C-alpha angles and dihedrals in degrees: 000000000000122000117260094241091050090053093052095044091053096054107113120242117263116263127208111248091214105047102010096234119141114248139189109259117229119229110274092356125143094191115142097186129068119243092258093056093042089056091050092048092048092048090054093055 
């Protein structure tokens, strides 16, 4: 069985589903878009 810290350090960074760039995940956030893309989507609405 792998160590807990090893498990968490091997989780890949989150990628934006719109542009594909990696982004920093916010605590307890289920966002799938980066801030840049969220702003573009909101501006289009």
